[in-house]
C-alpha positions in Angstrom: 1.9 31.3 22.2 1.4 27.9 24.3 -1.6 27.1 22.1 -0.2 27.7 18.8 2.9 26.1 19.9 1.2 23.1 20.6 -0.6 22.8 17.5 2.9 22.6 15.6 3.8 20.0 18.1 1.3 17.9 17.5 1.7 17.9 13.4 5.7 17.4 14.2 4.5 14.3 15.9 1.7 13.1 13.6 4.1 13.1 10.4 7.4 11.0 12.7 4.2 9.0 13.7 2.7 8.1 10.3 6.2 7.9 7.6 7.1 4.2 8.9 3.5 3.1 8.3 4.3 5.0 4.9 7.0 3.0 3.9 5.0 -0.2 5.0 2.3 0.4 2.8 4.7 0.9 -0.3 6.3 -2.7 1.2 2.9 -4.5 1.1 1.7 -3.0 -1.8 4.3 -4.1 -3.7 4.2 -7.6 -2.2 1.1 -8.2 -2.9 1.2 -7.1 -6.6 4.0 -9.6 -7.0 2.1 -12.3 -5.5 3.5 -12.5 -1.9 1.9 -12.2 1.3 4.3 -9.5 2.5 5.0 -8.3 5.7 2.5 -6.1 8.2 2.3 -2.7 7.3 3.1 -2.2 10.6 6.9 -3.9 10.1 8.9 -1.1 9.9 7.5 0.3 13.8 9.0 -3.0 14.5 12.4 -2.8 12.6 12.8 0.4 14.4 12.9 -1.1 17.7 14.9 -3.6 17.2 17.6 -1.3 16.0 17.6 0.8 18.5 17.7 -1.9 20.9 21.0 -3.2 19.4 24.7 -1.8 20.3 26.0 0.0 17.1 28.8 -1.0 15.4 31.5 1.0 14.5 34.7 1.2 12.8 37.9 1.8 14.6 39.2 3.9 12.0 35.9 6.0 12.2 35.7 9.6 13.1 33.7 11.7 15.1 31.9 13.3 11.9 30.5 9.1 11.5 28.8 9.0 14.5 27.1 11.9 14.6 25.8 11.8 11.1 22.6 9.9 11.7 21.4 12.1 14.6 22.4 15.2 12.2 20.0 13.5 9.1 17.2 12.7 11.1 16.7 15.7 12.8 17.3 18.3 9.4 15.0 15.8 7.6 12.3 15.7 10.8 12.4 19.7 10.7 12.1 19.8 6.8 9.2 17.6 6.9 7.3 19.3 9.9 7.6 22.9 8.0 5.3 21.1 5.6 1.4 22.1 6.1 -0.3 18.8 6.4 -3.7 18.9 8.3 -3.7 22.8 8.6 -1.8 25.9 7.4 -0.9 28.9 8.9 0.6 27.4 12.1 3.5 28.6 14.3 6.1 27.9 11.9 4.5 28.2 8.7 6.7 31.5 8.1 9.7 28.9 7.5 8.1 26.8 5.6 10.0 28.1 2.8 10.3 25.9 -0.5 14.0 27.1 -0.6 14.8 26.4 2.9 13.0 23.0 2.4 15.4 22.2 0.1 18.4 23.8 1.8 17.4 21.4 4.7 17.2 18.6 2.6 20.9 19.0 0.5 22.5 19.8 4.5 21.5 16.1 5.6 22.4 14.7 2.2 26.0 16.1 1.6 26.4 14.7 5.6 25.6 11.4 4.4 27.6 11.4 2.0 30.7 12.3 4.2 30.0 9.7 6.2 29.7 7.5 3.1 33.6 8.2 2.9 34.6 8.5 6.4 35.8 5.1 7.1 36.8 4.9 3.6 35.3 1.7 2.2 35.2 1.4 -1.8 30.8 1.1 -1.4 30.8 4.0 0.6 32.5 6.1 -2.2 30.8 4.8 -4.7 27.7 5.6 -2.7 29.0 8.7 -2.3 29.8 9.5 -5.8 26.7 8.9 -7.1 24.3 10.4 -4.7 26.5 13.9 -5.3 25.5 13.2 -9.5 22.4 12.8 -8.6 22.3 15.7 -6.5 23.7 17.8 -8.8 20.6 17.3 -11.4 17.9 17.1 -9.0 18.8 20.4 -7.1 18.6 22.8 -9.9 15.3 20.6 -11.2 13.7 21.1 -8.0 15.0 25.0 -7.7 12.8 25.3 -11.7 9.9 23.5 -9.8 10.2 26.3 -7.0 10.1 29.3 -9.1 7.6 27.8 -11.3 5.0 27.4 -8.2 6.2 30.7 -7.1 5.8 32.7 -10.0 1.7 31.2 -9.7 1.4 31.7 -6.3 3.6 34.9 -5.7 5.5 33.4 -2.6 7.9 30.4 -2.1 6.1 29.9 1.5 3.8 26.6 1.3 1.0 27.9 3.6 0.4 30.8 1.1 0.8 28.3 -2.0 -1.1 26.3 -0.8 -4.1 28.7 -0.2 -3.7 29.9 -3.4 -4.4 26.4 -4.8 -7.0 26.3 -2.4 -9.1 29.5 -3.9 -9.1 28.0 -7.1 -7.1 31.4 -8.5 -4.6 29.7 -10.6 -6.6 27.6 -12.7 -5.6 25.1 -15.0 -2.0 25.6 -16.2 0.2 23.6 -18.5 3.6 25.2 -16.4 2.1 23.6 -12.9 1.5 20.3 -14.6 5.2 20.6 -16.0 6.3 21.4 -12.5 3.5 18.2 -11.2 6.0 15.9 -13.3 9.6 17.4 -12.9 8.5 16.7 -9.3 7.4 13.3 -9.4 10.8 12.5 -10.9 13.0 14.5 -8.5 10.8 12.5 -5.6 11.7 9.3 -6.7 14.9 10.2 -7.3 15.9 12.0 -4.0 14.5 9.0 -2.2 16.1 6.4 -4.2 13.1 4.9 -5.5 12.9 2.8 -8.3 13.8 3.2 -11.2 16.6 5.3 -9.9 18.0 3.1 -6.9 15.7 0.0 -5.5 16.1 0.5 -1.8 15.0 -3.4 -1.2 18.2 -4.5 -2.8 22.5 -4.3 -1.9 23.9 -5.1 -5.1 27.3 -3.2 -5.8 26.6 -2.0 -9.4 23.1 -0.7 -8.5 22.6 0.9 -4.8 23.0 4.5 -4.3 21.9 5.4 -1.0 22.1 1.7 0.7 25.8 2.2 -0.4 26.4 4.5 1.9 24.9 3.3 4.8 26.2 0.0 4.5 28.4 0.6 7.6 26.0 1.5 10.1 24.1 -1.1 12.7 22.3 -0.1 15.3 20.7 2.7 17.1 22.8 4.8 14.0 21.3 2.7 11.4 17.7 3.3 13.2 18.1 7.3 12.9 18.9 6.8 9.3 15.9 4.6 8.1 13.8 6.6 9.9 15.0 10.0 8.3 14.7 8.1 5.0 10.7 7.1 5.5 10.2 10.8 6.5 12.2 12.3 3.5 9.8 10.1 1.4 6.7 11.6 4.1 7.9 14.6 2.9 7.6 14.8 -0.3 4.2 13.0 -1.0 3.0 15.8 1.9 4.6 18.3 -0.4 2.7 17.1 -3.5 -0.3 17.1 -1.8 0.1 20.4 0.1 0.6 22.2 -3.6 -1.3 20.4 -6.1 -3.6 18.9 -3.9 -4.4 21.0 -0.7 -8.3 19.8 -0.5 -9.4 19.4 2.9 -6.8 21.4 4.5 -7.9 23.7 7.1 -7.4 27.4 6.9 -5.3 27.5 10.1 -5.6 25.4 14.0 -7.7 25.5 17.0 -10.9 24.6 14.7 -12.1 21.0 15.9 -14.0 20.0 12.7 -12.1 21.3 10.0 -9.0 20.2 12.0 -10.1 16.7 12.1 -11.4 16.9 8.4 -7.8 18.2 7.5 -6.0 15.3 9.1 -8.3 12.6 7.5 -7.8 14.2 4.5 -3.7 14.1 4.6 -3.9 10.4 5.6 -6.1 9.7 2.9 -3.0 11.2 0.7 -0.4 9.7 2.6 -2.4 6.3 2.2 -2.9 7.0 -1.7 0.6 8.4 -1.9 2.0 5.1 -1.0 -0.2 2.8 -2.9 0.6 4.8 -6.1 4.2 4.4 -5.7 4.1 0.9 -5.0 2.0 0.2 -8.0 4.5 2.2 -9.9 7.8 0.5 -8.7 6.0 -2.8 -9.2 5.2 -1.6 -13.2 8.6 -0.3 -13.9 12.1 -2.1 -14.1 15.2 -0.1 -12.6 17.4 1.7 -14.8 21.4 1.5 -15.4 23.2 4.0 -13.5 24.3 5.8 -16.2 20.7 6.1 -17.8 19.8 8.3 -14.1 21.6 11.8 -15.6 18.6 11.6 -19.0 15.9 10.7 -16.7 16.9 13.9 -14.7 17.3 16.1 -17.0 14.1 15.4 -18.2 13.1 17.2 -15.0 15.5 20.1 -15.2 13.7 20.3 -19.2 10.2 20.4 -17.4 10.6 22.5 -14.9 12.9 25.1 -17.4 9.6 24.9 -19.7 7.2 25.5 -16.2 8.6 28.5 -15.5 9.3 30.3 -19.7 5.7 29.8 -20.4 4.9 31.6 -17.3 6.8 34.2 -18.7 5.6 34.1 -22.1 1.4 34.3 -20.6 2.6 36.8 -18.3 4.1 39.2 -21.1 1.3 38.3 -23.7 
């Protein structure tokens, strides 16, 4: 019991420690492609340390919700990210690593952050919250269609079971899985407020979504939100790697050689995902806000097509 719990704790610490580095890698790649030197990939760690040392400035009319949301968002996102298998499957809490449960946890964090954005009553917070809910109303149904597609192939919504099914090669090459992967990439960009949906490096009032909701936060509160955003980005890249590229993942903990290979493979996947994201964000321009529903609608249609193709192929 204690041994299994320690391995689960290792995964939780690993994903928490790597998340700021992933954000730093994305920023470094974007800077180099734009012919800038850019900050060091470890700069997010320094930023978090500096924010944690500062005092949190809170508006006079802020309620307890405004103060509690950063910790709730961080805890919820960390739990959701820790449920995704990284270097090994079948860890202690693998039974709770369900795609529907992870989607619900992320939805709870999003809802709480939108409430916090409207709590003080500023115009920026209201704009960001309304845009966030608009994006969520399209991203969550698309995510559910992706879950249904993968679950029909693997026979389960549990991530460890899905990873083992994909690793054994039983599904083969399926068009429905390719459609689900494309839809998941679109949803990941929208959920993490990345280009082309949003630009996390700007504070233009006409375009920002996530930044508008957290504009009033500072100090340790902002540190919790920034760390939660980094965890969420790592979560989606880890989810894509777990479902569609589980190569190198160990069957279970307490296997030193396989665990070491699993950690190295997972870190390589995270680094590759960060580099690919930096390249994509440099090559693609940010779209206008009113075009975002069309972008997410494409993800919903791809997910639905994946489900329909599976039903048709199984019926034949």
